[in-house]
C-alpha positions as CSV (number, residue, x, y, z in Angstrom):
1,M,0.0,0.0,0.0
2,Q,2.8,2.4,0.9
3,K,4.4,1.8,-2.6
4,I,1.0,2.5,-4.3
5,I,0.7,5.9,-2.3
6,L,4.3,6.9,-3.2
7,G,3.7,6.0,-6.8
8,L,0.5,8.1,-6.9
9,A,2.3,11.0,-5.2
10,A,5.1,10.8,-7.8
11,L,2.6,10.7,-10.7
12,T,0.7,13.7,-9.3
13,L,4.0,15.7,-9.0
14,W,4.9,14.7,-12.5
15,M,1.6,16.0,-13.8
16,I,1.9,19.3,-12.0
17,Y,5.6,19.9,-12.6
18,P,6.9,18.6,-16.0
19,A,10.2,16.7,-15.9
20,N,12.4,19.5,-17.1
21,S,11.2,21.8,-14.3
22,M,11.6,19.2,-11.6
23,E,15.2,18.8,-12.6
24,A,15.9,22.4,-12.3
25,N,17.0,24.1,-9.1
26,T,14.3,26.7,-8.1
27,E,16.6,29.0,-6.1
28,T,15.3,32.6,-5.6
29,Y,17.7,35.5,-5.3
30,T,16.7,39.0,-4.3
31,I,18.7,42.1,-5.2
32,T,18.6,45.8,-4.7
33,P,20.5,48.6,-6.5
34,S,23.1,48.5,-3.7
35,S,23.6,44.8,-3.7
36,E,26.9,43.1,-4.2
37,T,27.4,40.7,-7.0
38,Y,26.8,36.9,-6.5
39,N,29.7,35.7,-4.3
40,C,31.3,39.1,-4.9
41,N,32.2,37.9,-8.5
42,Y,33.6,40.7,-10.8
43,M,33.8,43.3,-8.0
44,S,37.7,43.2,-8.2
45,Y,37.6,43.7,-12.0
46,P,39.2,47.0,-13.2
47,T,36.1,47.5,-15.3
48,Y,33.8,47.3,-12.3
49,N,32.7,50.9,-11.7
50,R,29.6,53.0,-11.1
51,F,28.6,52.7,-14.7
52,T,29.0,48.9,-15.0
53,K,28.1,47.7,-11.4
54,H,24.5,46.8,-12.2
55,Y,25.5,45.1,-15.4
56,Y,27.9,42.9,-13.4
57,L,25.3,42.5,-10.6
58,F,22.7,41.0,-13.0
59,R,25.3,39.1,-14.9
60,S,26.7,37.3,-11.8
61,Y,23.2,36.1,-10.8
62,L,22.2,35.1,-14.3
63,E,25.4,33.0,-14.6
64,Q,24.6,31.4,-11.2
65,L,21.0,30.6,-12.4
66,E,22.5,29.0,-15.5
67,A,24.8,26.8,-13.3
68,S,21.9,25.7,-11.1
69,G,19.5,25.0,-13.9
70,G,17.1,27.9,-13.4
71,G,15.3,29.9,-10.7
72,T,14.1,33.4,-10.0
73,L,15.8,36.8,-9.8
74,V,13.7,39.4,-7.8
75,L,14.4,43.1,-8.3
76,E,13.5,45.3,-5.3
77,K,12.3,48.9,-5.8
78,G,15.0,51.2,-7.2
79,T,16.8,52.1,-10.4
80,Y,19.2,49.7,-12.1
81,T,21.3,51.1,-14.9
82,V,22.5,48.5,-17.3
83,S,25.3,49.3,-19.7
84,N,25.8,46.0,-21.5
85,V,23.7,43.0,-22.7
86,L,22.5,40.5,-20.2
87,F,22.1,36.9,-21.3
88,V,19.2,35.0,-19.8
89,P,19.2,31.1,-19.6
90,S,16.4,28.6,-19.6
91,N,14.0,28.1,-16.7
92,V,14.5,31.7,-15.3
93,T,12.0,34.2,-14.1
94,I,13.0,37.8,-13.5
95,I,10.5,39.7,-11.3
96,L,10.5,43.5,-11.1
97,K,8.7,44.5,-7.9
98,D,6.6,47.7,-7.7
99,G,9.0,50.7,-8.3
100,A,11.8,48.6,-9.9
101,K,13.2,50.3,-12.9
102,I,15.8,49.1,-15.4
103,I,17.3,51.8,-17.5
104,K,19.6,51.5,-20.5
105,G,23.0,53.0,-19.7
106,H,25.0,54.7,-22.4
107,E,28.4,54.7,-20.8
108,T,30.8,52.1,-19.4
109,G,33.4,54.3,-17.8
110,T,36.1,52.2,-19.3
111,S,38.0,52.0,-22.6
112,E,37.9,48.2,-22.5
113,F,34.5,47.9,-24.0
114,D,31.6,50.1,-25.2
115,A,28.0,50.0,-24.0
116,D,25.8,47.6,-26.0
117,K,22.5,48.3,-27.7
118,S,20.3,45.7,-26.1
119,I,19.4,45.0,-22.4
120,F,18.3,41.3,-22.4
121,Q,18.9,38.5,-24.9
122,F,17.3,35.1,-24.3
123,I,20.5,33.0,-24.6
124,R,22.4,31.3,-21.8
125,P,25.4,33.4,-20.6
126,S,27.9,30.6,-21.5
127,L,26.9,30.8,-25.2
128,G,26.1,34.5,-25.6
129,K,29.4,35.2,-27.4
130,E,29.4,32.1,-29.5
131,E,28.4,31.8,-33.2
132,G,25.8,29.8,-35.0
133,I,24.6,27.9,-31.8
134,Y,20.8,27.7,-32.2
135,G,18.3,27.1,-35.0
136,E,14.6,26.4,-35.3
137,Y,13.1,26.5,-31.8
138,N,16.0,24.8,-30.1
139,G,17.3,27.7,-27.9
140,E,16.4,28.7,-24.4
141,K,13.0,27.8,-22.9
142,N,10.7,28.8,-20.1
143,I,11.8,32.4,-19.6
144,S,9.6,35.1,-18.0
145,I,10.0,38.8,-17.2
146,I,7.1,39.8,-14.9
147,G,6.4,43.2,-13.3
148,F,4.3,44.3,-10.5
149,G,2.9,47.8,-9.9
150,K,5.0,50.5,-11.6
151,A,7.7,48.2,-13.0
152,T,9.7,49.9,-15.8
153,I,12.2,49.1,-18.5
154,D,13.5,52.3,-20.0
155,L,15.5,52.3,-23.2
156,N,16.6,55.9,-22.4
157,F,16.4,56.8,-26.1
158,E,19.4,54.6,-27.0
159,K,19.7,54.9,-30.7
160,D,18.7,51.5,-32.2
161,G,18.3,50.2,-28.7
162,I,16.3,47.0,-28.0
163,A,15.0,46.0,-24.6
164,I,14.4,42.3,-25.2
165,I,15.8,40.1,-28.0
166,A,14.1,36.6,-28.2
167,G,15.3,34.1,-30.8
168,H,14.9,30.4,-31.2
169,N,13.0,30.2,-27.9
170,Q,10.0,28.4,-26.5
171,N,7.5,29.3,-23.7
172,I,8.2,33.0,-23.2
173,S,6.2,35.4,-21.0
174,I,6.5,39.2,-20.7
175,E,4.0,40.7,-18.4
176,N,3.0,43.9,-16.5
177,I,6.0,46.0,-17.6
178,T,6.0,49.6,-18.7
179,F,8.4,49.9,-21.7
180,Q,9.3,53.5,-22.5
181,N,11.6,55.9,-24.4
182,M,12.5,54.0,-27.6
183,Y,14.5,55.6,-30.5
184,S,14.7,53.7,-33.8
185,G,14.9,50.3,-32.3
186,H,12.3,48.0,-30.7
187,F,11.1,47.3,-27.3
188,I,10.8,43.6,-28.1
189,E,12.5,41.9,-31.1
190,M,11.1,38.3,-31.6
191,D,12.4,35.9,-34.1
192,A,12.0,32.1,-34.5
193,T,10.1,31.9,-31.2
194,K,7.3,29.5,-30.3
195,D,4.7,29.9,-27.6
196,A,5.1,33.4,-26.3
197,V,2.7,35.6,-24.3
198,I,3.1,39.4,-24.1
199,T,0.3,40.7,-21.9
200,N,-0.7,43.6,-19.7
201,N,2.2,45.8,-20.7
202,R,2.5,49.4,-21.6
203,F,4.7,50.5,-24.6
204,I,4.9,54.2,-24.6
205,H,6.8,57.0,-26.2
206,S,9.5,56.9,-28.8
207,K,11.4,59.4,-30.9
208,P,10.5,59.2,-34.5
209,S,12.8,57.0,-36.6
210,S,13.9,58.2,-40.0
211,S,11.6,55.7,-41.6
212,R,8.8,55.9,-39.0
213,I,8.3,52.1,-39.2
214,K,10.1,50.9,-36.0
215,E,7.7,48.6,-34.2
216,A,7.3,48.4,-30.4
217,I,7.1,44.6,-31.0
218,N,8.9,43.4,-34.1
219,I,8.0,39.9,-35.4
220,D,10.8,38.8,-37.7
221,T,12.8,35.9,-39.2
222,P,16.5,35.4,-38.6
223,D,17.5,36.0,-42.3
224,K,20.8,37.5,-43.4
225,R,19.3,38.5,-46.7
226,T,16.8,40.9,-45.0
227,N,19.3,42.3,-42.6
228,G,16.8,42.5,-39.7
229,W,18.5,40.1,-37.2
230,S,22.1,40.4,-36.1
231,S,22.5,38.0,-33.0
232,K,25.5,36.0,-34.0
233,W,24.5,33.0,-31.8
234,S,21.7,32.3,-34.4
235,T,22.1,30.0,-37.4
236,F,20.0,32.5,-39.5
237,D,17.8,29.7,-40.7
238,K,14.7,31.9,-41.4
239,T,12.5,30.1,-38.9
240,P,9.3,32.1,-38.4
241,N,7.5,32.7,-35.1
242,S,4.6,30.5,-34.0
243,N,1.8,30.8,-31.6
244,I,2.4,34.4,-30.3
245,S,-0.2,36.0,-28.1
246,I,-0.2,39.8,-27.7
247,E,-3.1,40.7,-25.4
248,N,-4.3,43.5,-23.1
249,N,-1.5,45.9,-23.8
250,V,-1.3,49.7,-24.3
251,F,0.7,51.2,-27.2
252,H,1.0,55.0,-27.2
253,D,3.0,57.6,-29.1
254,L,5.1,55.3,-31.3
255,D,6.1,54.8,-35.0
256,R,4.2,51.5,-35.1
257,A,2.8,49.1,-32.5
258,I,3.3,45.6,-33.9
259,G,4.6,44.3,-37.2
260,T,7.0,42.9,-39.6
261,H,8.7,45.0,-42.3
262,K,10.8,42.3,-44.1
263,Y,9.7,38.8,-45.1
264,S,11.6,35.6,-45.9
265,S,10.2,33.9,-49.1
266,G,7.9,31.1,-48.2
267,K,8.2,31.6,-44.5
268,Y,5.0,32.5,-42.6
269,H,4.7,33.6,-38.9
270,D,1.9,31.3,-37.8
271,H,-0.9,31.9,-35.3
272,I,-0.2,35.5,-34.3
273,H,-3.0,36.5,-31.9
274,I,-3.5,40.2,-31.1
275,S,-6.5,41.0,-29.0
276,N,-7.9,43.5,-26.5
277,N,-5.1,46.1,-27.0
278,K,-5.4,49.8,-27.1
279,I,-3.3,51.4,-29.8
280,E,-3.1,55.2,-30.0
281,K,-1.1,57.9,-31.6
282,M,1.0,56.0,-34.2
283,R,3.1,57.8,-36.9
284,Q,2.7,55.0,-39.4
285,D,0.4,52.0,-40.0
286,A,-0.3,50.7,-36.5
287,I,0.0,47.0,-37.3
288,R,2.0,45.7,-40.3
289,L,0.9,42.2,-41.0
290,L,3.5,40.7,-43.4
291,N,3.7,37.0,-44.2
292,W,1.4,36.0,-41.3
293,R,-0.7,32.8,-41.6
294,N,-3.8,32.1,-39.5
295,A,-3.4,35.4,-37.6
296,T,-6.2,36.6,-35.4
297,I,-6.6,40.4,-34.7
298,E,-9.8,41.1,-32.7
299,N,-11.3,43.4,-30.1
300,N,-8.6,46.0,-30.4
301,I,-9.1,49.8,-30.3
302,F,-7.1,51.8,-32.8
303,K,-7.1,55.6,-32.4
304,N,-5.3,58.5,-34.0
305,V,-3.0,57.3,-36.7
306,A,-1.1,60.1,-38.5
307,P,-2.6,60.7,-41.9
308,G,0.7,60.3,-43.8
309,K,1.2,61.0,-47.5
310,N,-2.1,61.4,-49.4
311,K,-3.9,60.3,-46.2
312,A,-2.9,56.8,-46.9
313,N,-1.9,55.5,-43.4
314,R,-3.8,52.6,-42.0
315,G,-4.8,51.0,-38.8
316,I,-3.7,47.6,-40.3
317,L,-1.7,47.1,-43.4
318,A,-1.5,43.4,-44.6
319,S,0.6,41.6,-47.2
320,G,1.2,37.9,-47.5
321,A,-1.8,37.4,-45.2
322,I,-2.9,33.8,-45.4
323,N,-6.3,33.0,-43.8
324,P,-6.5,36.1,-41.5
325,T,-9.4,36.6,-39.0
326,I,-9.6,40.3,-38.4
327,Q,-12.8,41.2,-36.6
328,F,-14.6,43.4,-34.0
329,N,-11.9,46.1,-33.9
330,I,-12.6,49.8,-33.6
331,F,-10.8,52.4,-35.7
332,E,-11.1,56.0,-34.7
333,D,-9.6,59.1,-36.3
334,I,-7.6,57.0,-38.8
335,P,-7.4,57.8,-42.6
336,R,-7.9,54.1,-43.6
337,A,-9.0,51.3,-41.3
338,M,-7.3,48.5,-43.2
339,Q,-5.8,47.6,-46.5
340,F,-4.5,44.4,-48.2
341,I,-1.8,44.9,-50.8
342,V,0.8,42.8,-52.7
343,W,4.2,43.6,-51.4
344,K,7.9,43.1,-52.4
345,N,10.8,43.7,-50.1
346,S,12.9,46.8,-51.2
347,H,16.6,46.9,-50.8
348,S,17.7,44.0,-48.5
349,G,15.7,40.9,-49.3
350,S,14.5,42.4,-52.6
351,E,15.6,39.1,-54.4
352,Y,12.5,37.4,-53.0
353,D,9.4,37.3,-55.2
354,A,6.3,39.4,-54.2
355,T,4.0,38.1,-51.5
356,Y,0.2,37.8,-52.0
357,N,-2.8,37.7,-49.7
358,E,-5.1,34.8,-49.5
359,L,-8.6,35.6,-48.1
360,S,-11.5,33.3,-48.0
361,E,-15.1,34.6,-48.1
362,E,-15.3,33.8,-44.4
363,N,-12.2,36.1,-43.9
364,K,-13.9,38.9,-45.8
365,E,-17.2,38.4,-43.8
366,A,-15.1,38.8,-40.6
367,L,-13.7,42.1,-42.0
368,S,-17.2,43.6,-42.2
369,T,-17.6,43.3,-38.4
370,N,-15.0,46.1,-37.8
371,T,-16.2,49.6,-36.9
372,V,-14.8,53.0,-38.0
373,I,-15.5,56.3,-36.1
374,N,-14.7,59.8,-37.5
375,Y,-13.5,58.1,-40.6
376,W,-12.1,59.2,-43.9
377,E,-13.0,55.9,-45.5
378,D,-15.8,53.6,-44.3
379,F,-14.6,50.5,-46.1
380,I,-11.6,48.2,-46.2
381,R,-9.5,48.0,-49.4
382,I,-8.2,44.7,-51.0
383,N,-5.7,45.2,-53.8
384,P,-4.9,41.8,-55.5
385,K,-2.4,43.2,-58.1
386,Y,1.1,44.4,-57.4
387,K,1.3,48.3,-57.3
388,K,-2.3,48.6,-58.6
389,Y,-4.3,50.7,-56.2
390,D,-6.9,52.4,-58.4
391,K,-10.6,51.8,-58.3
392,K,-10.5,49.3,-61.1
393,H,-8.1,47.0,-59.0
394,T,-9.7,47.5,-55.6
395,E,-12.3,45.3,-53.9
396,F,-14.2,47.3,-51.3
397,I,-15.4,45.6,-48.1
398,P,-18.0,47.6,-46.1
399,V,-17.5,48.1,-42.4
400,R,-19.7,49.3,-39.6
401,T,-19.9,53.0,-38.8
402,V,-21.2,55.0,-35.9
403,Q,-23.0,57.4,-38.3
404,S,-22.5,57.1,-42.0
405,P,-22.7,60.3,-44.1
406,I,-23.6,58.5,-47.4
407,F,-25.1,55.1,-46.9
408,P,-28.7,54.3,-45.6
409,Q,-28.6,52.1,-42.5
410,E,-30.7,49.0,-42.0
411,G,-30.8,48.2,-38.4
412,A,-27.4,48.0,-36.9
413,S,-25.5,47.3,-40.1
414,Y,-25.5,47.7,-43.9
415,P,-26.9,45.1,-46.3
416,K,-24.4,42.4,-47.1
417,T,-25.0,42.9,-50.8
418,L,-24.1,46.6,-50.6
419,D,-22.1,47.7,-53.7
420,F,-19.6,50.3,-52.7
421,T,-18.4,51.0,-56.1
422,K,-21.6,52.7,-57.2
423,F,-20.9,55.5,-54.7
424,Y,-17.5,56.2,-56.1
425,F,-18.2,59.6,-57.6
426,R,-20.0,60.8,-54.5
427,R,-16.8,60.1,-52.5
428,R,-14.1,60.5,-55.2
429,N,-11.6,61.9,-52.8
430,A,-11.9,58.8,-50.6
431,F,-11.3,56.6,-53.6
432,S,-8.4,58.5,-54.9
433,D,-6.0,56.6,-57.1
434,I,-3.0,56.4,-54.8
435,Q,0.1,55.0,-56.4
436,E,2.6,56.2,-53.8
437,G,3.1,56.1,-50.1
438,F,3.8,52.3,-49.8
439,E,7.6,52.3,-49.7
440,E,9.0,50.9,-46.5
């Protein structure tokens, strides 16, 4: 009987805690801005100074967590200035308590090395400087960065700076953090990652980039041809992202909230789920969907996208969209709610053939559930031909409006058979033949 009870207990533990987590040491370490490094490592280095002390503080504990197989690093309230990249191993949770702030440092106070551009990279410390280590989804796993209260990661307007770089990872969580002060980089760069949740964060305030297309969350492939990924520990095997959930976040005063601006031929980011976010005050198309398959974008609020050239900026711009479900979103004070166009990479990656959208009738029916308020256009454009944007080469999908200035309402929505093209000359400015403004 005792053997049976022990066996059941072991089975229960196995069901609750998977084998890989039971093998890991679950040590928890708590630090403050005035803490010494783990075991006083690095404190005698000539490069340990007031500019680098927090870099060495984090580094020492992350190296210890790698050695022990994982655990938790807790940051107490205070400001931590990090000059150089911190490599994060598998099975690690970093907790920022209320009032904890990580700020990107620009100086190292030494001629031995310069400050880096990124803060966190999801690669174990022992491999962070190696080349061609990981491909597909075979990198680090089970990494979380979780904040409480007013927890902040501040890029401090580092030119081309990135707060978090995730590549070839699985099971990633980023929650309850205020990311702020970006300049021509990204808050999160995500390539070749499977099963990630980005939820309840705030992404706020960036200086305009020269191209105005720098995403708060960049969804990309590690591809040397497109020049969008530079982490040398990657094999650059063009693996797309899979099963990424971006929910309940706020995006405010940025170039762009979420998107991809280069594609790898034949590679599609699969099951990108974007829901219940508030996206406001963007300088460019708020979401750039590019080579995404089975994407779901629903129940988001888009507000105040800059008009751009010829009033052509959109809430969502899609190319290479395969079976997208985009429904029940609200677009307010935006020139165009949504547009689907054929696209081809310019400059780096231009050797790839153009990428086309594939929408079913069900996909188009879902599009009509979106709502526009204070609109310039009360329809969605689908352009199936490359660089053909005139009326002849445009399919118009009606959307819901709060109050339409031109169409009679029947109940809460328009008739499904409504032919938008017959109203062309009554809204000729809205249907202008725009051949420009699509270069990225």
